[in-house]
C-alpha positions in Angstrom: 0.0 0.0 0.0 2.8 2.4 0.8 4.3 1.8 -2.7 0.9 2.8 -4.2 0.9 6.0 -2.1 4.4 6.8 -3.3 3.4 6.0 -6.9 0.5 8.4 -6.6 2.9 11.1 -5.3 1.8 11.2 -1.7 4.2 11.3 1.3 4.5 8.4 3.6 2.9 10.3 6.5 -0.3 10.8 4.5 -1.3 7.2 4.9 -1.9 7.7 8.6 -4.8 10.1 8.1 -7.1 8.0 6.0 -6.1 4.9 8.0 -7.1 6.3 11.3 -10.3 7.8 9.8 -11.3 4.4 8.3 -10.7 2.6 11.6 -12.9 5.1 13.3 -15.5 4.7 10.7 -15.6 1.0 11.0 -16.0 1.3 14.8 -18.9 3.7 14.2 -20.6 1.4 11.8 -20.3 -1.6 14.1 -21.6 0.3 17.2 -25.3 0.1 17.8 -27.4 3.2 17.2 -26.0 6.5 16.0 -27.8 6.4 12.6 -26.8 9.9 11.6 -23.2 9.2 12.4 -23.3 6.0 10.3 -24.7 8.0 7.3 -21.7 10.4 7.6 -19.3 7.5 7.8 -20.7 6.0 4.6 -20.5 9.5 3.0 -16.8 9.7 4.1 -16.1 6.3 2.6 -17.7 7.4 -0.7 -15.6 10.7 -0.7 -12.5 8.7 0.0 -13.2 6.3 -2.8 -13.9 9.1 -5.3 -10.7 10.8 -4.3 -8.8 7.5 -4.8 -10.3 7.2 -8.3 -9.3 10.8 -9.2 -5.8 10.2 -7.7 -5.2 7.1 -9.8 -6.6 8.7 -12.9 -4.4 11.8 -12.5 -1.2 9.8 -12.0 0.7 7.4 -14.1 -1.3 4.6 -12.5 -4.5 5.3 -14.4 -5.1 1.7 -15.2 -5.9 1.0 -11.6 -8.5 3.8 -11.3 -11.5 1.4 -11.6 -10.3 -0.5 -8.5 -11.6 2.0 -5.9 -15.0 2.1 -7.7 -15.6 -1.4 -6.5 -15.4 -0.1 -2.9 -18.3 2.3 -3.7 -20.6 -0.7 -4.0 -20.5 -1.4 -0.3 -21.8 2.0 1.0 -24.4 2.0 -1.8 -25.7 -1.4 -0.8 -25.6 -0.4 2.9 -27.5 2.8 2.2 -30.2 1.0 0.1 -30.7 -1.7 2.8 -31.0 1.0 5.4 -33.5 2.9 3.3 -35.6 -0.2 2.8 -35.6 -1.0 6.5 -36.7 2.6 7.4 -39.6 2.3 5.0 -40.7 -1.1 6.4 -40.7 0.2 10.0 
């Protein structure tokens, strides 16, 4: 992963910020309750994935740009399942 960050032109210390944010997001998603927080976590994951696609597309590593798009499926499915459950309740 660090090689990919270097290839994209990011410094090594930058990996800490998204790493900590993603760990916090996973903890928030697993915790019961806090529905609004979970929506923001999903939004953060989407923003991160979009930024990853743009970073890959703007670098010499453009052939890997579709990879982060696969990650966008997870928050989309989660959001759709949550919306269906709210309608059924």
